[in-house]
N, CA, C and O of each residue as an XYZ file, in Angstrom:
384
protein
N     107.506     90.595    113.656
C     108.344     89.012    114.046
C     107.004     87.825    114.435
O     105.837     87.939    114.812
N     107.665     86.999    114.197
C     106.387     86.073    114.560
C     106.875     85.531    116.067
O     107.935     85.809    116.628
N     105.673     84.582    116.614
C     105.814     84.236    117.748
C     107.209     83.120    118.267
O     107.524     82.874    119.431
N     107.847     82.601    117.045
C     108.649     81.596    117.247
C     110.290     82.439    116.841
O     111.387     81.915    116.649
N     110.003     83.494    116.825
C     111.732     84.154    116.475
C     112.573     83.541    116.714
O     113.292     83.091    115.822
N     112.841     83.241    118.316
C     114.159     82.743    118.828
C     113.912     81.277    118.780
O     114.767     80.711    119.462
N     113.019     80.388    118.203
C     112.907     79.009    118.434
C     114.449     78.771    117.567
O     114.760     79.260    116.480
N     115.362     77.747    118.555
C     116.439     76.994    117.964
C     117.536     78.040    117.496
O     118.325     77.548    116.689
N     117.736     79.186    117.771
C     118.444     80.245    117.681
C     119.282     80.505    118.611
O     118.866     80.229    119.736
N     120.358     80.956    118.548
C     121.300     81.503    119.763
C     120.816     82.804    120.040
O     120.121     83.494    119.295
N     121.337     83.153    121.440
C     121.081     84.471    121.745
C     121.395     85.714    121.093
O     120.769     86.774    121.111
N     122.681     85.351    120.401
C     123.040     86.659    119.269
C     122.115     86.404    118.189
O     121.806     87.445    117.610
N     121.581     85.382    117.737
C     120.861     85.519    116.521
C     119.713     86.187    116.405
O     119.245     86.850    115.479
N     119.129     85.790    117.998
C     117.959     86.158    118.386
C     118.039     88.034    118.621
O     117.079     88.709    118.252
N     118.916     88.508    119.074
C     119.251     89.878    119.254
C     119.133     90.691    117.830
O     118.540     91.766    117.745
N     119.742     90.070    116.781
C     120.148     90.506    115.654
C     118.521     90.335    114.907
O     118.070     91.393    114.467
N     118.003     89.609    114.811
C     116.611     89.633    114.412
C     115.746     90.333    115.118
O     114.746     90.697    114.498
N     115.854     90.718    116.557
C     114.834     91.514    117.038
C     115.459     93.032    116.700
O     114.675     93.958    116.495
N     116.527     93.188    116.663
C     116.948     94.730    116.604
C     116.540     95.076    114.993
O     116.104     96.197    114.728
N     116.711     94.005    113.884
C     116.245     94.207    112.603
C     114.929     94.365    112.746
O     114.530     95.313    112.069
N     113.997     93.762    113.417
C     112.535     93.901    113.217
C     112.274     95.162    114.034
O     111.298     95.788    113.621
N     112.846     95.654    115.005
C     112.522     97.171    115.470
C     113.122     97.728    114.796
O     113.394     98.709    115.489
N     113.727     97.916    113.605
C     114.462     99.078    113.089
C     113.308     99.121    111.858
O     112.720    100.194    111.717
N     113.051     98.302    111.200
C     111.950     98.209    110.502
C     110.528     98.768    111.096
O     109.933     99.632    110.452
N     110.042     98.323    112.198
C     109.168     99.035    112.931
C     109.162    100.476    113.142
O     108.101    101.093    113.231
N     110.302    101.041    113.227
C     110.910    102.373    113.429
C     110.521    102.881    112.197
O     109.675    103.772    112.135
N     111.088    102.376    111.135
C     110.688    102.945    109.630
C     109.480    103.172    109.412
O     108.969    104.236    109.063
N     108.778    101.749    109.697
C     107.111    101.947    108.956
C     106.419    103.075    109.948
O     105.613    103.892    109.504
N     106.818    103.034    111.341
C     106.014    104.330    111.985
C     106.475    105.746    111.460
O     105.743    106.700    111.726
N     107.360    105.909    110.904
C     108.109    107.291    110.103
C     107.029    106.975    109.192
O     105.973    107.553    109.451
N     107.029    106.259    108.266
C     106.255    106.425    106.916
C     104.795    106.638    107.247
O     104.031    107.419    106.680
N     104.556    105.922    108.132
C     102.930    106.020    108.754
C     102.556    107.349    109.054
O     101.446    107.814    108.799
N     103.672    108.084    109.705
C     103.087    109.706    110.204
C     103.235    110.390    108.777
O     102.426    111.286    108.535
N     103.881    110.171    108.110
C     104.128    110.898    106.792
C     103.062    110.941    105.979
O     102.580    111.869    105.329
N     102.747    109.776    106.106
C     101.382    109.321    105.503
C     100.018    109.605    105.736
O      99.116    109.697    104.903
N      99.966    109.746    107.084
C      98.687    110.557    107.644
C      98.825    111.833    107.439
O      97.825    112.372    106.964
N      99.968    112.681    107.689
C     100.026    114.098    107.189
C      99.576    114.397    105.950
O      98.565    115.077    105.771
N     100.410    113.832    104.853
C     100.163    113.773    103.673
C      98.882    113.645    103.215
O      98.439    114.505    102.454
N      98.005    112.427    103.656
C      96.314    112.375    103.483
C      95.544    113.384    104.262
O      94.379    113.511    103.885
N      96.012    114.318    105.505
C      95.252    115.193    106.465
C      95.399    116.309    105.400
O      94.410    116.938    105.024
N      96.757    116.572    104.874
C      96.745    117.700    103.775
C      95.929    117.745    102.501
O      95.518    118.819    102.061
N      95.676    116.510    101.863
C      95.019    116.144    100.628
C      93.622    116.496    101.048
O      93.001    117.314    100.369
N      93.027    115.904    102.197
C      91.560    115.961    102.641
C      91.131    117.171    103.039
O      89.951    117.469    102.854
N      92.037    118.083    103.661
C      91.482    119.061    104.557
C      91.477    120.360    103.528
O      92.284    120.372    102.599
N      90.694    121.280    103.688
C      90.721    122.689    103.084
C      89.852    122.810    101.730
O      89.754    121.745    101.121
N      89.357    123.657    101.289
C      88.818    124.081     99.975
C      89.794    124.305     98.973
O      90.924    124.291     99.462
N      89.784    124.424     98.253
C      90.519    124.989     97.045
C      89.621    126.028     96.216
O      88.684    125.875     95.433
N      90.360    127.249     96.761
C      90.216    128.583     96.204
C      90.926    128.989     95.242
O      90.406    130.008     94.789
N      91.803    128.729     94.723
C      92.739    129.145     93.787
C      93.537    128.105     92.904
O      93.622    126.926     93.249
N      93.995    128.488     91.996
C      94.682    127.230     91.321
C      96.235    127.102     91.958
O      96.958    126.212     91.512
N      96.705    127.947     92.940
C      97.943    127.749     93.399
C      97.621    126.549     94.642
O      98.437    125.639     94.788
N      96.437    126.615     95.475
C      96.024    125.943     96.252
C      95.608    124.210     95.438
O      95.693    123.154     96.066
N      95.298    124.283     94.381
C      95.353    123.321     93.851
C      96.891    122.339     93.463
O      97.171    121.150     93.616
N      97.591    123.441     92.943
C      98.872    122.986     92.680
C      99.632    122.126     93.716
O     100.246    121.077     93.523
N      99.402    122.985     95.135
C      99.830    122.208     96.215
C      99.307    120.957     96.428
O      99.996    119.939     96.497
N      98.099    120.997     96.536
C      97.107    119.654     96.510
C      97.750    118.488     95.837
O      98.075    117.364     96.220
N      97.820    119.080     94.799
C      98.394    117.832     93.607
C      99.699    117.285     94.065
O      99.921    116.077     93.974
N     100.670    118.204     94.608
C     102.035    118.208     95.241
C     101.887    116.878     96.474
O     102.591    115.899     96.724
N     100.644    117.405     97.041
C     100.382    116.409     98.265
C     100.258    115.099     97.988
O     100.801    114.247     98.691
N      99.568    114.826     96.991
C      98.802    113.732     96.675
C      99.954    112.867     96.201
O     100.067    111.696     96.566
N     100.834    113.486     95.355
C     102.052    112.942     94.740
C     103.093    112.237     95.990
O     103.785    111.221     95.934
N     102.856    113.362     97.271
C     103.762    112.791     98.510
C     103.264    111.612     98.887
O     104.008    110.694     99.233
N     101.828    111.493     98.861
C     101.196    110.522     99.412
C     101.307    109.305     98.992
O     101.391    108.279     99.667
N     101.308    109.466     97.541
C     101.331    108.161     96.563
C     102.867    107.509     97.055
O     103.091    106.369     97.460
N     103.757    108.564     96.883
C     105.375    107.928     97.116
C     105.413    107.429     98.391
O     105.994    106.365     98.604
N     104.704    108.246     99.560
C     104.917    107.443    100.524
C     104.063    106.173    101.002
O     104.384    105.673    102.080
N     102.942    105.585    100.242
C     102.551    104.541    100.339
C     103.294    103.705     99.573
O     103.061    102.515     99.781
N     104.264    103.992     98.602
C     104.853    103.100     97.724
C     106.036    102.553     98.770
O     106.418    101.391     98.910
N     106.507    103.781     99.476
C     107.779    103.551    100.148
C     107.242    102.464    101.724
O     108.000    101.617    102.196
N     106.360    102.648    102.083
C     105.711    101.670    102.831
C     105.449    100.420    102.425
O     105.784     99.539    103.217
N     104.927    100.076    101.384
C     104.827     98.852    100.712
C     106.370     98.048    100.522
O     106.549     96.865    100.814
N     107.343     98.901    100.009
C     108.700     98.316     99.588
C     109.162     97.876    101.390
O     109.492     96.728    101.685
N     109.114     98.762    102.193
C     109.884     98.823    103.665
C     109.073     97.234    104.001
O     109.642     96.219    104.402
N     107.591     97.397    103.699
C     107.059     96.116    104.422
C     107.518     94.657    103.778
O     107.617     93.583    104.372
N     107.760     94.942    102.420
C     108.158     93.772    101.642
C     109.429     93.578    101.916
O     109.717     92.381    101.925
N     110.655     94.584    102.237
C     111.756     93.932    102.859
C     111.815     93.443    104.102
O     112.715     92.682    104.457
N     110.959     93.797    104.793
C     110.940     93.301    106.436
C     110.299     91.813    106.333
O     110.756     90.958    107.092
N     109.447     91.525    105.591
C     108.827     90.288    105.424
C     110.010     89.408    104.647
O     110.237     88.281    105.087
N     110.829     89.932    103.413
C     111.623     89.128    103.348
C     112.694     88.689    103.932
O     113.144     87.624    103.511
N     113.392     89.375    105.047
C     114.367     89.672    106.002
C     113.779     88.409    106.865
O     114.343     87.319    106.957
N     112.523     88.770    107.484
C     112.038     87.641    108.336
C     112.170     86.369    107.553
O     112.969     85.519    107.947
N     111.368     86.148    106.351
C     111.690     84.557    106.024
C     113.064     84.451    105.744
O     113.406     83.268    105.740
N     113.950     85.203    105.517
C     115.154     84.724    105.229
C     116.140     84.234    106.813
O     117.040     83.399    106.893
N     115.722     84.854    107.593
C     116.230     84.652    109.125
C     115.452     83.173    109.231
O     116.197     82.296    109.670
N     114.009     82.704    108.893
C     113.710     81.807    109.221
C     114.012     80.470    108.231
O     113.661     79.341    108.577
N     114.525     80.670    107.288
C     115.232     79.654    106.386
C     116.854     79.350    107.085
O     117.349     78.230    107.208
N     117.360     80.369    107.401
C     118.846     80.293    107.960
C     118.387     79.384    109.307
O     119.054     78.351    109.358
N     117.626     79.482    110.173
C     117.218     79.085    111.375
C     117.101     77.648    110.955
O     117.918     76.793    111.296
N     115.955     77.395    110.131
C     115.774     76.037    110.000
C     116.980     75.228    109.149
O     117.097     74.022    109.365
N     117.865     75.876    108.196
C     118.866     75.162    108.309
C     119.897     74.856    108.966
O     120.560     73.866    108.657
N     120.245     75.712    110.074
C     121.028     75.528    111.225
C     120.436     73.890    111.986
O     121.083     72.961    112.471
N     119.142     74.068    111.829
C     118.270     73.223    112.918
C     118.626     71.815    112.092
O     119.183     70.876    112.661
N     118.301     71.783    110.907
C     118.516     70.724    109.869
C     120.170     70.104    110.211
O     120.477     68.930    110.413
N     120.964     71.163    110.197
C     122.235     70.694    110.110
C     122.583     70.192    111.572
O     123.636     69.560    111.660
N     121.968     70.352    112.548
C     122.273     70.167    114.147
C     121.651     68.573    114.217
O     122.032     67.792    115.089
N     120.635     68.196    113.172
C     119.831     66.988    113.569
C     120.546     65.657    112.904
O     120.065     64.539    113.090
């Protein structure tokens, strides 16, 4: 969230914006933890047999999926922040 998140907004608006931002932050923390675990699994250990290689490929797929989910959540968060900013600016414009 940017520094002027509450500028010109009512207390209720700020609470909604902060809770939405906190929700996105929690989602990103969870996805980041999954990415870290998948990356650890992909990068660790030696491949001794075909089964280990199949498991490693599955972890690579999981890592790619998690990175894509993180990108989507980040884009959603950014769009939400922009939407809130536009709404706030429109309210300020109506008030003036």
